[in-house]
PAGUDO-743478 format. One record per residue: x, y, z of N, C-alpha, C in turn; residue number from 1. Coordinates in Angstrom, 1 decimal. Layout:
% residues N
X,Y,Z,X,Y,Z,X,Y,Z,NUM
...
***
This chain:
% residues 206
106.9,76.2,161.5,108.0,76.0,160.6,107.0,75.8,159.2,1
105.6,75.5,158.9,104.9,75.5,157.7,104.8,76.9,157.6,2
104.4,77.7,158.7,104.3,79.3,158.3,105.5,80.1,157.6,3
106.5,79.5,158.2,107.9,80.0,157.5,107.9,79.6,156.2,4
107.5,78.5,155.7,107.7,78.3,154.3,107.1,78.8,153.3,5
105.6,79.1,153.8,104.6,79.8,153.3,104.9,81.3,152.9,6
105.5,81.8,153.9,106.1,83.4,153.8,107.3,83.3,152.7,7
108.4,82.1,152.8,109.5,82.3,152.2,108.7,82.1,150.3,8
107.8,81.3,150.4,107.3,81.0,149.2,106.7,82.7,148.4,9
106.1,83.0,149.3,105.4,84.3,148.8,106.6,85.6,148.7,10
107.4,85.7,149.4,108.5,86.3,149.0,109.4,85.8,147.6,11
109.5,84.8,147.3,109.8,84.2,146.1,108.9,84.6,145.0,12
107.8,84.4,145.3,107.0,84.8,144.0,106.9,86.1,143.7,13
106.9,87.2,144.9,106.9,88.6,144.5,108.1,89.2,143.9,14
109.2,88.5,144.3,110.4,89.0,143.5,110.6,88.5,142.4,15
110.0,87.1,141.9,110.0,86.7,140.6,109.2,87.7,139.6,16
107.9,87.7,140.3,106.9,88.9,139.6,107.5,90.2,139.2,17
108.3,90.8,140.3,108.9,91.9,140.1,110.2,92.2,139.0,18
111.0,90.9,138.9,111.8,90.6,137.9,111.4,90.5,136.6,19
110.3,89.6,136.6,109.5,89.6,135.2,109.1,90.6,134.8,20
108.6,91.6,135.5,108.0,93.1,135.0,109.0,93.8,134.5,21
110.2,94.0,135.2,111.4,94.6,134.8,111.8,94.2,133.3,22
111.8,93.1,133.2,112.5,92.3,131.9,111.2,92.7,130.7,23
110.0,92.8,131.1,109.2,92.9,130.2,109.0,94.4,129.8,24
109.3,95.5,130.6,109.4,96.7,130.5,110.7,97.2,129.7,25
111.6,96.3,129.7,112.9,96.8,128.8,112.8,96.8,127.2,26
113.3,97.8,126.6,113.0,97.9,125.1,113.8,96.8,124.5,27
113.1,96.2,123.7,113.5,95.1,122.9,114.6,95.8,122.3,28
115.7,94.8,121.5,116.6,95.2,120.6,116.4,95.5,119.3,29
116.5,96.5,118.8,116.2,96.9,117.6,114.9,98.0,117.5,30
114.2,97.9,119.0,113.3,99.0,118.9,113.5,100.5,118.8,31
112.6,101.1,117.9,113.1,102.7,117.5,112.2,103.6,118.3,32
112.5,104.8,118.5,111.5,105.7,119.2,111.7,106.9,118.9,33
110.5,108.0,118.3,110.8,109.3,118.0,111.3,110.1,119.0,34
112.4,110.8,119.0,113.0,111.4,120.2,112.7,113.4,119.9,35
112.8,113.6,118.4,113.0,114.8,118.5,112.5,115.4,116.8,36
111.8,116.4,116.4,111.6,117.0,114.9,111.8,118.2,114.8,37
112.0,118.7,113.8,112.3,120.0,113.3,111.0,120.9,113.8,38
110.3,120.3,113.5,108.9,121.2,114.1,107.6,120.6,113.2,39
106.5,121.3,113.2,105.2,120.8,112.4,105.4,120.1,111.2,40
104.9,118.7,111.1,105.1,118.0,109.8,104.3,118.8,108.6,41
105.0,118.9,107.6,104.4,119.5,106.4,103.2,118.6,106.0,42
102.3,119.3,105.5,101.0,118.6,105.3,101.1,117.3,104.1,43
101.9,117.8,103.1,102.3,116.7,102.3,102.7,115.6,103.0,44
103.9,115.5,103.6,104.4,114.6,104.4,103.7,113.7,105.3,45
102.8,114.7,106.1,102.0,114.1,107.0,100.6,113.4,106.2,46
100.3,113.7,105.1,99.0,112.9,104.4,100.0,112.0,103.2,47
101.2,111.7,103.2,101.8,110.9,102.5,101.8,111.1,100.9,48
101.5,112.1,100.7,101.4,113.0,99.3,102.6,113.1,98.7,49
102.9,112.8,97.6,104.3,113.0,97.0,104.2,114.3,96.1,50
103.0,114.8,95.8,102.9,115.7,94.8,101.6,116.5,94.9,51
101.6,117.7,94.8,100.6,118.8,95.0,100.7,120.2,94.2,52
99.8,121.0,93.8,99.7,122.0,93.0,98.9,123.1,93.4,53
99.4,124.6,93.6,98.8,125.4,93.7,99.0,126.8,93.5,54
98.4,127.6,92.9,98.7,129.0,92.8,99.4,129.1,91.6,55
99.7,128.5,90.6,100.8,128.5,89.6,101.8,127.6,90.0,56
102.3,126.9,90.7,103.2,126.1,91.5,103.1,124.7,91.8,57
104.1,123.8,91.2,103.8,122.6,91.7,104.8,122.0,92.9,58
104.4,121.2,93.6,105.2,120.7,94.9,105.4,119.1,94.9,59
106.9,119.0,95.2,107.3,117.6,95.1,107.8,117.3,96.5,60
107.6,116.0,96.8,108.0,115.6,98.2,109.2,114.7,97.9,61
110.5,114.6,98.4,111.7,113.8,98.4,112.1,113.3,99.8,62
112.2,112.3,99.7,112.6,111.4,101.1,114.4,111.3,101.1,63
114.9,111.6,102.4,116.4,111.0,102.2,116.7,109.7,103.1,64
117.7,109.0,102.7,117.8,107.7,103.3,118.0,108.0,104.8,65
118.0,106.7,105.6,118.3,107.1,107.0,120.0,107.4,107.4,66
120.0,108.6,107.8,121.2,109.3,108.0,121.6,109.6,109.4,67
123.1,109.7,109.7,123.4,110.0,110.9,123.6,111.5,111.1,68
123.6,112.3,110.1,124.1,113.7,109.5,122.5,114.1,109.1,69
122.3,115.4,109.7,121.0,115.7,109.5,121.0,116.6,108.3,70
122.2,117.4,107.8,122.5,118.2,106.7,122.4,117.4,105.4,71
123.1,116.2,105.7,123.5,114.9,104.3,121.8,114.6,104.1,72
120.9,114.4,104.9,119.6,113.6,104.9,118.9,114.8,104.3,73
118.8,115.9,104.6,118.2,116.9,103.8,118.5,116.9,102.5,74
119.9,117.2,102.2,120.2,117.3,100.9,119.7,116.3,100.1,75
119.8,115.0,100.5,119.5,113.8,99.8,118.1,113.6,99.4,76
117.3,114.2,100.5,115.9,114.3,100.0,115.6,115.5,99.2,77
116.5,116.5,99.3,116.1,117.3,97.9,116.5,116.8,96.8,78
117.3,116.5,96.6,117.9,116.0,95.3,116.7,114.9,94.7,79
116.3,114.1,95.4,115.1,113.1,95.5,114.0,113.6,94.8,80
113.2,115.0,95.4,112.4,115.8,95.3,112.5,116.3,93.7,81
113.9,116.4,93.4,114.1,117.3,92.1,114.1,116.2,91.0,82
114.5,115.1,91.4,114.3,113.9,90.4,113.0,113.4,90.2,83
112.2,113.3,91.3,110.6,113.4,91.1,110.1,114.2,90.0,84
110.5,115.4,89.9,110.1,116.6,88.7,110.5,115.9,87.5,85
111.5,115.7,87.3,111.8,115.0,85.8,111.3,113.6,85.6,86
110.9,112.7,86.6,110.2,111.7,86.6,108.9,111.9,86.2,87
108.2,112.9,86.8,106.9,113.5,86.5,106.7,114.0,84.9,88
107.7,114.9,84.4,107.7,115.3,83.2,107.9,114.0,82.2,89
108.8,113.1,82.2,108.7,111.9,81.5,107.3,111.1,81.4,90
106.8,111.2,82.5,105.4,110.5,82.5,104.4,111.4,81.8,91
104.4,112.7,81.9,103.5,113.7,81.1,103.7,113.5,79.6,92
104.9,113.4,79.3,105.2,113.1,77.7,105.0,112.1,77.3,93
105.0,110.8,78.1,104.7,109.4,77.5,103.1,109.4,77.5,94
102.3,110.1,78.6,100.9,110.1,78.3,100.3,110.7,77.2,95
101.0,112.1,77.1,100.5,112.8,75.4,101.1,112.2,74.2,96
102.1,111.7,74.3,102.4,111.0,73.1,102.0,109.7,72.8,97
101.1,109.1,73.5,100.5,108.0,73.4,98.8,108.2,73.1,98
98.7,109.4,72.9,97.3,109.8,72.7,96.9,109.8,71.2,99
95.8,109.3,71.1,95.2,109.0,69.7,96.1,107.9,69.0,100
97.1,106.9,69.6,97.7,106.1,68.9,97.0,104.6,69.4,101
97.1,103.7,68.5,96.6,102.2,69.0,97.2,101.1,68.1,102
97.3,99.9,68.5,97.9,98.9,67.7,99.3,99.0,67.8,103
99.7,98.5,66.6,101.2,98.7,66.6,102.1,99.9,67.0,104
101.1,100.8,66.4,101.9,102.4,66.4,102.0,102.7,68.0,105
101.0,102.4,68.7,100.9,102.8,70.3,102.3,101.8,70.6,106
102.5,100.6,70.7,103.5,99.9,71.1,104.8,100.3,70.6,107
104.8,100.6,69.5,106.3,101.2,69.2,106.5,102.3,69.8,108
105.8,103.4,69.6,106.1,104.4,70.3,106.2,104.3,72.1,109
105.3,103.6,72.6,105.3,103.2,73.7,107.0,102.7,74.1,110
107.5,101.7,73.3,108.8,101.3,73.9,109.8,102.2,73.4,111
109.8,103.4,72.3,110.6,104.4,72.2,110.6,105.3,73.2,112
109.6,105.7,73.9,109.5,106.4,75.1,110.3,106.0,76.4,113
109.7,104.3,76.6,110.5,103.9,77.8,111.9,103.8,77.7,114
112.5,103.5,76.4,114.2,103.5,75.9,114.7,104.9,76.4,115
113.7,106.1,76.4,113.9,107.6,76.3,114.3,108.1,77.7,116
113.6,107.6,78.6,113.1,108.2,79.8,114.4,107.9,80.7,117
115.3,107.2,80.5,117.0,107.0,81.4,117.8,108.2,80.8,118
117.4,108.4,79.3,118.4,109.6,78.8,117.8,110.8,79.1,119
116.5,111.1,79.2,115.8,112.3,79.8,116.4,112.8,81.2,120
116.2,111.9,82.0,116.4,111.7,83.3,118.0,112.2,83.7,121
118.8,111.9,82.9,120.3,112.1,83.0,120.5,113.3,82.5,122
119.9,113.8,81.4,120.4,115.2,80.8,119.6,116.5,81.3,123
118.3,116.3,81.7,117.5,117.2,81.9,117.8,118.0,83.0,124
118.0,119.4,83.1,118.5,120.0,84.4,117.3,120.9,84.7,125
116.6,120.7,85.7,115.6,121.4,86.2,116.1,122.8,86.9,126
115.8,123.9,86.3,116.3,125.3,86.9,115.0,125.9,87.5,127
115.2,126.6,88.6,113.7,127.1,89.4,113.4,126.3,90.3,128
113.7,125.1,90.6,113.2,124.2,91.5,114.1,124.7,92.7,129
113.4,124.6,94.0,114.0,125.1,95.0,113.5,124.4,96.5,130
114.0,124.2,97.4,113.8,123.6,98.7,112.7,124.9,99.2,131
111.6,124.4,99.4,110.6,124.9,99.9,110.7,125.1,101.3,132
110.5,123.7,102.1,110.6,123.2,103.4,111.0,122.2,103.6,133
112.3,122.0,104.4,112.9,120.7,105.0,112.3,120.3,106.1,134
112.2,119.0,106.4,111.5,118.4,107.6,112.5,117.1,108.2,135
112.5,117.1,109.2,113.4,116.0,109.7,112.9,115.5,111.0,136
113.1,114.1,111.4,112.6,113.4,112.4,114.0,112.8,113.0,137
114.2,112.9,114.4,115.4,111.8,114.8,114.9,110.9,115.5,138
115.4,109.7,115.3,114.9,108.7,116.0,116.1,107.8,116.6,139
115.9,107.3,117.8,116.5,106.5,118.6,116.4,104.8,118.5,140
117.5,104.2,118.4,117.4,102.7,118.3,118.1,102.2,119.3,141
117.4,101.0,119.6,118.1,100.1,120.8,119.0,99.2,120.1,142
120.3,99.4,120.6,121.2,98.3,119.6,121.8,97.1,120.8,143
120.8,97.1,121.5,121.4,96.0,122.8,122.4,96.8,123.9,144
123.5,96.8,123.6,124.4,97.3,124.8,124.9,98.8,124.6,145
124.1,99.6,123.6,124.1,101.1,123.3,122.8,101.5,122.7,146
122.7,102.8,122.8,121.7,103.7,121.9,122.4,104.2,120.7,147
121.6,104.0,119.7,122.3,104.9,118.1,121.0,105.9,117.8,148
121.6,106.7,117.1,120.4,107.8,116.6,120.8,108.2,115.1,149
119.8,108.5,114.2,119.5,108.6,112.9,118.5,109.6,112.6,150
118.4,110.0,111.5,117.5,111.2,110.9,116.7,110.5,109.8,151
115.5,110.8,110.0,114.8,110.6,108.6,114.2,111.9,108.0,152
114.8,112.0,106.7,114.8,113.6,106.3,113.6,113.8,105.1,153
113.0,114.9,105.1,112.1,114.8,103.7,112.2,116.5,103.5,154
112.1,116.6,101.9,112.1,117.8,101.4,110.9,118.3,100.8,155
110.3,119.3,100.7,109.4,119.9,99.9,110.1,120.7,98.7,156
110.1,120.4,97.4,110.6,121.1,96.6,109.5,122.2,95.7,157
109.9,123.1,95.5,108.8,124.0,94.8,109.4,124.0,93.6,158
108.5,124.4,92.4,108.5,124.8,91.1,107.4,125.4,90.4,159
107.5,126.8,89.7,106.5,127.4,89.1,106.4,126.6,87.7,160
105.2,126.6,87.7,104.5,126.0,86.2,105.5,126.6,84.9,161
105.8,127.6,85.0,106.7,128.5,83.8,108.0,127.4,84.0,162
108.6,127.3,85.2,109.9,126.3,84.8,109.8,125.1,84.5,163
108.5,124.5,85.1,108.1,123.2,84.8,108.1,122.9,83.2,164
107.4,124.0,82.7,107.3,124.1,81.3,108.6,123.7,80.4,165
109.6,124.8,81.0,110.8,124.7,80.7,111.6,123.6,80.5,166
111.5,122.7,81.4,111.9,121.7,81.8,111.5,120.6,80.8,167
109.9,120.4,80.7,109.2,119.8,79.8,109.8,119.9,78.4,168
109.8,121.2,77.8,110.1,121.6,76.5,111.8,120.8,76.2,169
112.3,120.8,77.2,113.8,120.4,77.0,113.9,118.9,77.1,170
113.1,118.3,77.8,112.8,116.8,77.9,112.2,116.4,76.3,171
111.0,117.2,75.8,110.6,116.4,74.6,111.7,117.1,73.6,172
112.5,117.8,73.6,113.4,118.4,72.6,114.5,116.8,72.6,173
114.9,116.5,73.8,115.5,115.4,73.8,115.0,114.2,73.1,174
113.7,114.0,73.4,113.4,112.6,72.5,113.2,113.2,71.3,175
112.5,114.3,70.7,112.7,114.4,69.3,114.2,114.1,68.6,176
115.1,114.5,69.2,116.3,114.5,68.7,116.9,112.8,68.4,177
116.4,112.2,69.7,116.8,110.9,69.5,115.9,110.3,68.5,178
114.4,110.5,68.2,113.9,110.1,67.1,114.5,110.2,66.0,179
114.9,111.7,65.5,115.6,112.1,64.2,116.8,111.0,64.3,180
117.5,110.9,65.2,118.7,110.3,65.0,118.6,108.7,64.7,181
117.5,108.2,65.0,117.1,106.7,64.8,116.3,106.7,63.4,182
116.1,107.8,63.1,115.2,107.9,61.8,113.9,107.1,61.9,183
113.1,107.3,63.3,112.1,107.0,63.5,110.9,108.0,63.4,184
110.2,108.2,62.2,109.4,109.2,62.1,108.2,109.0,63.0,185
107.9,108.1,63.2,106.6,107.7,63.8,106.5,108.2,65.4,186
107.8,108.2,66.1,108.2,108.5,67.2,108.4,110.0,67.2,187
109.0,110.5,65.9,109.2,112.0,66.2,107.9,112.7,66.1,188
107.1,112.4,65.5,105.7,112.8,65.4,105.0,112.9,66.7,189
105.1,111.8,67.2,104.4,111.6,68.5,105.1,112.3,69.6,190
106.4,112.6,69.8,107.2,113.3,70.6,106.8,114.8,70.4,191
106.7,115.3,69.2,106.5,116.7,68.7,105.0,116.8,69.3,192
104.1,116.1,68.9,102.7,116.1,69.4,102.7,116.7,70.9,193
103.4,115.6,71.6,103.5,115.9,73.2,103.8,116.8,73.5,194
104.8,117.5,73.2,105.6,118.4,73.3,104.1,119.7,73.2,195
103.6,119.9,72.1,102.7,120.9,71.9,101.6,120.7,72.8,196
101.4,119.6,73.2,100.0,119.6,73.8,100.3,119.9,75.4,197
101.4,119.3,75.8,101.8,119.3,77.1,102.2,121.0,77.5,198
102.9,121.5,76.7,103.0,123.1,76.9,101.8,124.0,76.8,199
100.7,123.3,76.3,99.4,124.1,76.1,98.8,123.7,77.2,200
98.8,122.8,77.9,98.2,122.2,79.1,98.8,123.1,80.3,201
100.3,123.2,80.4,100.8,123.9,81.4,100.5,125.4,81.6,202
100.5,125.9,79.9,100.3,127.2,80.0,98.9,127.7,80.3,203
97.9,126.8,80.5,96.6,127.1,81.0,96.8,127.4,82.4,204
97.5,126.3,83.0,97.6,126.4,84.5,98.2,127.5,85.1,205
99.0,128.5,84.3,99.8,129.2,84.7,98.9,130.6,85.1,206
***
């Protein structure tokens, strides 16, 4: 009789351990796993770099929001990459415009540039920028009672230094016109100087 109880206890322990093992191996709700990619990951994406330049070209990386449609994700990533070009131009102009300034002049011009960024990004149209390479990853997510799928998309956008210079000139001209309209002579001079220096830098890179 005692032996029977011992055997019964062992069976219960074995079954309990097996069930616990199954429970622990079951994917957690919300767990995600990579199931497919479009190919080799671009170096810029692999190294988590948003920008690079080589042989007269500049490369910007855009990322798309999580999307259930691959094409929509890639398009979103491409637009983000082009937006990064305009943001980089605005940052370049700000850097050049503030050179040589100090004190109240620097503060005033800095405020003018910051106020002009939104105007520049909304008006500048970047021609010559194109999608160099799209890349996507497809993920599976455990929703508990079902599995769902979505894409993470990336776009490497390429633009020549010549086209970048054209967009930079357009952006600087927008700031110059804004300064003229506001009768801000100090900001106008800074923007004109920034335009000249920035275009000179880009020309040397070509």
